[in-house]
C-alpha positions as CSV (number, residue, x, y, z in Angstrom):
1,M,-13.6,13.9,12.9
2,Q,-15.9,16.5,11.1
3,S,-16.8,16.0,7.5
4,N,-16.3,18.9,5.2
5,D,-20.0,19.7,4.9
6,Q,-20.3,19.6,8.5
7,S,-17.3,21.9,8.8
8,E,-18.7,24.4,6.2
9,D,-22.0,24.6,7.8
10,F,-20.3,25.3,11.1
11,Y,-18.3,28.1,9.5
12,S,-21.4,29.6,7.9
13,R,-23.2,29.8,10.9
14,F,-20.3,31.0,12.8
15,Y,-20.0,33.6,10.0
16,E,-23.5,35.1,10.5
17,Q,-22.9,35.2,14.3
18,L,-19.8,37.2,13.8
19,E,-21.6,39.3,11.5
20,T,-24.4,40.3,13.9
21,S,-22.5,40.3,17.1
22,Q,-20.3,43.3,16.4
23,A,-19.2,45.9,14.1
24,W,-16.3,45.7,11.4
25,P,-13.6,46.3,11.6
26,G,-13.4,45.9,15.2
27,V,-11.3,44.1,18.0
28,Y,-11.7,40.3,18.3
29,F,-10.6,38.3,21.1
30,F,-9.2,34.7,20.2
31,K,-8.4,32.2,22.7
32,F,-6.7,28.9,22.5
33,I,-5.5,26.0,24.5
34,V,-2.1,24.4,23.6
35,K,-0.2,21.7,25.1
36,S,2.8,23.3,26.8
37,E,5.3,21.3,25.1
38,S,3.6,21.7,21.6
39,P,6.0,23.3,19.0
40,H,2.9,25.0,17.4
41,L,2.5,27.6,20.0
42,E,4.8,29.8,18.0
43,N,3.0,28.6,14.6
44,L,-0.1,29.7,16.2
45,K,1.4,33.2,17.0
46,S,2.8,33.5,13.5
47,F,-0.9,33.8,12.2
48,F,-1.2,37.5,13.9
49,D,0.5,40.5,13.1
50,A,2.8,40.8,16.2
51,K,3.0,44.6,16.1
52,E,-0.8,44.9,16.5
53,A,-1.8,41.7,18.6
54,I,-1.9,41.7,22.1
55,F,-0.9,38.3,23.4
56,S,-1.4,36.8,26.9
57,E,-0.2,33.4,28.0
58,K,-1.0,31.7,31.1
59,K,0.1,28.1,32.1
60,S,-2.0,25.5,33.7
61,S,-1.2,24.7,37.4
62,K,0.7,21.6,36.4
63,N,2.4,23.5,33.4
64,T,0.6,20.6,31.1
65,F,-1.2,23.5,28.9
66,T,-0.7,27.1,28.1
67,S,-3.7,29.2,27.7
68,L,-3.0,31.9,24.7
69,S,-5.3,34.9,24.3
70,I,-5.1,37.3,21.5
71,K,-6.8,40.6,21.2
72,I,-6.5,42.1,17.8
73,E,-8.3,44.2,15.4
74,M,-9.8,42.3,12.5
75,H,-11.5,43.7,9.3
76,S,-14.1,41.2,8.6
77,P,-15.6,37.7,9.7
78,E,-13.8,36.2,7.1
79,Q,-10.4,37.1,8.3
80,V,-11.5,35.8,11.9
81,I,-12.6,32.6,10.2
82,E,-9.2,32.2,8.1
83,I,-7.3,32.4,11.5
84,Y,-9.7,29.4,13.1
85,K,-9.3,27.4,9.9
86,K,-5.5,27.6,9.8
87,S,-5.3,26.7,13.7
88,S,-7.4,23.7,13.0
89,K,-4.7,22.4,11.0
90,L,-2.1,22.5,13.9
91,E,-2.1,19.4,15.9
92,G,-2.9,19.9,19.7
93,I,-4.5,23.3,19.4
94,I,-8.1,23.7,20.9
95,A,-10.0,26.8,19.9
96,L,-12.4,28.4,22.4
């Protein structure tokens, strides 16, 4: 498990990458891996405005995992990081 300092260091570097890699506001592509039986898949989807987000799900060959991709316009790097921080609190969610 990462310490809070390491985590903040990661998010600080990630913020800089987001800031320089694209224009804001802009479309951002999130991708997560979730255990298929996880109750958190719907929780994860609730972090996004369903009217604006484009969701794509794909099950693994043995239906053990579900890949969830979300394409949505985000207003800032902070907004992207907020989603990742919230998702990190859900058990069994892997952010890619």
